Each structure stands twice: as C-alpha cells, then as structure tokens.
DRENMI-538688 format. One record per residue (C-alpha): residue in one letter; x, y, z. Coordinates in nm, 2 decimals. Example, Ala and Ser with C-alpha at 12.3 -4.5 7.8 and 13.67 -1.06 7.14 Angstrom:
% residues 2
- a  1.23  -0.45  0.78;
- s  1.37  -0.11  0.71;
//
This chain:
% residues 245
- m  -0.89  -1.38  2.42;
- k  -0.83  -1.08  2.22;
- k  -0.51  -0.86  2.32;
- h  -0.63  -0.58  2.20;
- q  -0.98  -0.43  2.08;
- i  -0.98  -0.19  1.77;
- t  -1.15  0.11  1.82;
- a  -1.24  0.22  1.46;
- l  -1.46  0.52  1.36;
- i  -1.69  0.52  1.00;
- i  -1.70  0.86  0.83;
- d  -1.91  0.81  0.50;
- d  -2.18  1.07  0.38;
- e  -2.43  0.82  0.30;
- r  -2.63  0.69  0.61;
- y  -2.69  0.38  0.43;
- s  -2.32  0.27  0.41;
- r  -2.25  0.38  0.74;
- d  -2.46  0.14  0.88;
- e  -2.40  -0.15  0.69;
- l  -2.01  -0.15  0.74;
- r  -2.07  -0.08  1.12;
- h  -2.28  -0.38  1.12;
- l  -2.02  -0.56  0.95;
- l  -1.77  -0.45  1.13;
- e  -1.89  -0.52  1.50;
- h  -2.00  -0.90  1.38;
- d  -1.63  -0.92  1.47;
- h  -1.61  -0.89  1.86;
- s  -1.22  -0.73  1.78;
- i  -1.39  -0.39  1.67;
- d  -1.57  -0.15  1.89;
- v  -1.74  0.13  1.62;
- i  -1.72  0.44  1.88;
- g  -1.82  0.71  1.61;
- e  -1.96  0.79  1.28;
- g  -1.97  1.10  1.05;
- d  -2.07  1.23  0.73;
- s  -1.77  1.44  0.60;
- g  -1.41  1.53  0.59;
- e  -1.40  1.80  0.85;
- a  -1.58  1.55  1.09;
- a  -1.32  1.31  1.05;
- i  -1.09  1.52  1.20;
- v  -1.26  1.63  1.49;
- k  -1.39  1.31  1.57;
- a  -1.01  1.17  1.50;
- i  -0.92  1.44  1.75;
- q  -1.16  1.37  1.98;
- l  -1.22  1.02  2.01;
- k  -0.84  0.88  1.90;
- p  -0.95  0.57  1.70;
- d  -0.72  0.32  1.63;
- v  -0.85  0.29  1.23;
- i  -1.08  0.51  1.02;
- f  -1.27  0.36  0.79;
- l  -1.29  0.67  0.50;
- d  -1.49  0.69  0.21;
- v  -1.35  0.88  -0.10;
- e  -1.66  1.07  -0.29;
- m  -1.80  1.31  -0.03;
- p  -1.89  1.70  -0.07;
- q  -1.66  1.96  0.00;
- m  -1.35  1.75  0.17;
- n  -1.29  1.45  -0.03;
- g  -1.11  1.12  0.13;
- i  -0.79  1.18  0.00;
- d  -0.78  1.50  0.10;
- t  -0.91  1.40  0.41;
- a  -0.61  1.13  0.44;
- k  -0.40  1.41  0.39;
- a  -0.47  1.59  0.71;
- i  -0.55  1.31  0.94;
- n  -0.19  1.20  0.85;
- s  0.01  1.56  0.97;
- l  -0.15  1.45  1.30;
- k  0.02  1.34  1.60;
- d  -0.04  1.00  1.65;
- p  -0.25  0.95  1.34;
- p  -0.49  0.63  1.33;
- l  -0.44  0.39  1.07;
- i  -0.64  0.44  0.75;
- v  -0.86  0.22  0.55;
- f  -1.10  0.33  0.23;
- a  -1.42  0.22  0.22;
- t  -1.57  0.33  -0.14;
- a  -1.73  0.25  -0.43;
- y  -1.47  0.35  -0.64;
- p  -1.22  0.21  -0.73;
- d  -0.99  0.46  -0.93;
- f  -0.85  0.60  -0.60;
- a  -0.65  0.30  -0.51;
- v  -0.31  0.36  -0.61;
- d  -0.36  0.77  -0.43;
- a  -0.54  0.56  -0.10;
- f  -0.20  0.38  -0.07;
- r  0.02  0.64  -0.12;
- y  -0.09  0.84  0.17;
- g  -0.06  0.55  0.39;
- a  -0.40  0.35  0.36;
- i  -0.35  0.01  0.50;
- d  -0.62  -0.14  0.29;
- y  -0.92  -0.08  0.03;
- l  -1.21  -0.20  0.03;
- l  -1.51  -0.17  -0.26;
- k  -1.88  -0.15  -0.20;
- p  -2.06  -0.34  -0.19;
- f  -1.91  -0.49  0.13;
- e  -1.85  -0.86  0.17;
- e  -1.78  -0.99  0.48;
- e  -1.45  -1.21  0.41;
- r  -1.35  -0.90  0.27;
- i  -1.38  -0.75  0.58;
- k  -1.24  -1.01  0.81;
- e  -0.95  -0.99  0.60;
- t  -0.92  -0.62  0.70;
- i  -0.93  -0.69  1.05;
- i  -0.67  -0.96  1.07;
- r  -0.43  -0.73  0.91;
- l  -0.56  -0.39  1.15;
- e  -0.49  -0.67  1.45;
- d  -0.11  -0.76  1.29;
- r  -0.04  -0.40  1.24;
- l  -0.18  -0.29  1.61;
- f  -0.01  -0.56  1.81;
- n  0.32  -0.49  1.60;
- a  0.30  -0.14  1.66;
- n  0.20  -0.19  2.02;
- h  0.36  -0.47  2.15;
- e  0.67  -0.58  1.95;
- k  0.77  -0.28  1.85;
- e  0.90  -0.42  1.48;
- a  0.88  -0.31  1.15;
- t  0.52  -0.35  1.07;
- p  0.40  -0.57  0.85;
- l  0.43  -0.59  0.46;
- p  0.14  -0.52  0.27;
- k  0.05  -0.83  0.11;
- k  -0.05  -0.70  -0.23;
- l  0.10  -0.40  -0.47;
- a  -0.20  -0.23  -0.60;
- i  -0.09  -0.13  -1.00;
- e  -0.36  0.08  -1.21;
- s  -0.42  0.10  -1.58;
- e  -0.65  0.12  -1.90;
- d  -0.83  -0.20  -1.77;
- g  -0.87  -0.15  -1.42;
- i  -0.70  -0.15  -1.06;
- v  -0.47  -0.51  -1.04;
- y  -0.36  -0.65  -0.72;
- i  -0.02  -0.85  -0.71;
- d  0.22  -1.03  -0.45;
- p  0.55  -0.76  -0.48;
- n  0.75  -1.10  -0.43;
- e  0.66  -1.24  -0.75;
- i  0.78  -0.93  -0.91;
- i  1.12  -0.92  -1.09;
- f  1.21  -0.55  -1.20;
- a  0.99  -0.26  -1.27;
- y  1.15  0.01  -1.54;
- r  1.03  0.32  -1.68;
- d  0.98  0.31  -2.09;
- d  0.88  0.69  -2.18;
- r  0.58  0.77  -2.02;
- m  0.47  0.47  -1.90;
- t  0.62  0.21  -1.61;
- k  0.64  -0.17  -1.71;
- i  0.59  -0.38  -1.37;
- v  0.78  -0.73  -1.50;
- g  0.72  -1.13  -1.34;
- k  0.80  -1.43  -1.43;
- v  0.45  -1.49  -1.59;
- f  0.27  -1.11  -1.59;
- e  0.37  -0.77  -1.71;
- y  0.17  -0.46  -1.62;
- e  0.20  -0.10  -1.75;
- t  0.06  0.17  -1.60;
- k  0.14  0.56  -1.58;
- t  0.24  0.55  -1.14;
- p  0.57  0.70  -1.17;
- l  0.85  0.47  -1.11;
- k  0.93  0.65  -0.76;
- d  0.61  0.64  -0.64;
- f  0.66  0.20  -0.68;
- e  1.00  0.26  -0.52;
- l  0.85  0.38  -0.21;
- r  0.59  0.13  -0.20;
- l  0.83  -0.12  -0.23;
- k  1.10  0.02  0.05;
- d  1.03  -0.26  0.24;
- y  1.10  -0.57  0.02;
- r  1.43  -0.61  -0.10;
- f  1.40  -0.35  -0.42;
- f  1.69  -0.16  -0.52;
- r  1.73  0.08  -0.80;
- i  2.04  -0.02  -1.05;
- h  1.94  0.27  -1.26;
- k  1.75  0.60  -1.31;
- s  1.45  0.37  -1.51;
- y  1.51  0.04  -1.35;
- l  1.42  -0.08  -0.97;
- v  1.46  -0.45  -0.93;
- n  1.38  -0.72  -0.70;
- l  1.68  -0.84  -0.54;
- k  1.57  -1.18  -0.45;
- d  1.57  -1.30  -0.83;
- v  1.95  -1.16  -0.88;
- k  2.14  -1.42  -1.07;
- k  2.47  -1.29  -1.09;
- l  2.65  -0.95  -1.16;
- v  2.86  -0.96  -1.48;
- p  3.13  -0.64  -1.53;
- w  3.07  -0.47  -1.85;
- f  3.28  -0.18  -1.96;
- n  3.36  0.21  -1.79;
- g  3.25  0.07  -1.43;
- a  2.93  -0.09  -1.52;
- y  2.77  -0.41  -1.51;
- q  2.51  -0.63  -1.65;
- l  2.29  -0.80  -1.43;
- e  2.11  -1.13  -1.49;
- l  1.78  -1.21  -1.30;
- h  1.62  -1.53  -1.23;
- g  1.30  -1.58  -1.42;
- h  1.39  -1.36  -1.74;
- k  1.66  -1.41  -2.04;
- e  1.77  -1.06  -2.12;
- t  2.04  -0.90  -1.89;
- l  1.99  -0.55  -1.73;
- s  2.24  -0.30  -1.72;
- v  2.34  -0.12  -1.37;
- s  2.51  0.19  -1.38;
- r  2.84  0.27  -1.23;
- n  2.64  0.51  -0.98;
- y  2.48  0.21  -0.83;
- v  2.69  -0.04  -0.87;
- k  2.87  0.00  -0.53;
- a  2.54  -0.02  -0.29;
- l  2.37  -0.29  -0.52;
- r  2.73  -0.51  -0.42;
- t  2.67  -0.42  -0.05;
- k  2.34  -0.48  -0.05;
- l  2.35  -0.82  -0.24;
- e  2.59  -0.93  0.02;
- i  2.36  -0.83  0.33;
//
C-alpha cells in the first residue's frame, strides 16, 4: 500500500499537452492531479489555493514563462516541488538551478514518467517521514553547444574553469560548457566535491595523494587522472579536514 498519494498540478498553455500528461500521470495510482492551469499566473494562484506536492510546469508560455514562474513559486512558504515538462531542452540548466526535481521532454514517454514519480516519492517520503537530507539527484545536466548531456555526478573526477568555459572531467569523458563553475559547486554540494583553488572543484572520493609543494601549497594526485592539480594554500587546511572525515 502506498504511504502517500502525491497531489499534482499541471501548468501548460496547450490543452492537448495537459491532457496527455494527466493521462500518463493518473495511470500511476500514486499521483492525484488536483488541478490544471494555462499560465504562470494561474500556477502561482493554484499553488497557494490547492497546495499541491508538485507542479508539472511548461517553460514556454505567454507573458510569464516557466522559469520566472518557478522563481515566484520558490518564494512561497512551503513551496511545492517542480518538474519541468516542456518541448525545449535548452532550459534544463536554468531549471535545475531553480530547484527542479526533474526535466521531462515532450513527447512524454511512459517509462520516463515512471522515473519521475519514483523520484518524487523518494523526495516526499524522506521529507515527510524521515526528516533526513533529500535524495541526491541521479543525473547532472551539462549544457553544451551539442545539446544537453546527463551524467552521474559520481563519475566526475574534477571540474575547472578555463578562460570562459567550464571543463567537466571524468575517467572516460570531458565536456565543456559556458555554465559558471560556481553553479556546479552549488548543484554538487550534496556530493563530496570540494574547491581546491578558485578555478578547480574536485571529487574527494577520487583523491589519491596530497603532496607538499612550496610556499604552503600542495599538489593533488587523483585516481583516474595522470596529471596532478595544484591546491591553493588557502584551501589546504579545510581540504585536509574534509579528507579525514
């Protein structure tokens, strides 16, 4: 038996899209769609009136788009979770920046909807019953010129800023994006990532060895990466503390 039925609000300016999403959501008995709306303004009003657990929110809407709507909703007392449901992949980075729990692309796929529902159940169950930290996001969205890549944050060894680009480095991949390094630091805060330099962010689980260098600085050896990274002396003490926890 389900311990909690999730109440949902669907906001999309296209009636067909709302009907399609409602059908897919209500196919799972853990979801109860308690309202719909066709604008950002309607989303805010209905969020206050109906107090849903989650809002499925379109991005491209007239007057007030989904990103601006999400900002407004997040300012409410006890705001609902937000899942963006849109035909446009270009807004994924902004969506996760404003706390979206998931990002669904049209045309909607049943299996993808199921994944979202499982994620919602995990988040709501932990928040309402265990009072523990919220579940870690399973994927990190990296927006590049070729599209949006979704990767497991645990597979990232380190990230660094190079001129106007941020490089994301793993054992078998390297991606670059215009998204600032500080944004990734925020989105990865619940994982064991630590800034070792103003331009470098490393995954502490991949740290192999800390080697003294000069003037109080250190060199960092990482599993899965041949080159060492420089640790600014301003970060050494905090880094050693983190590694010993």
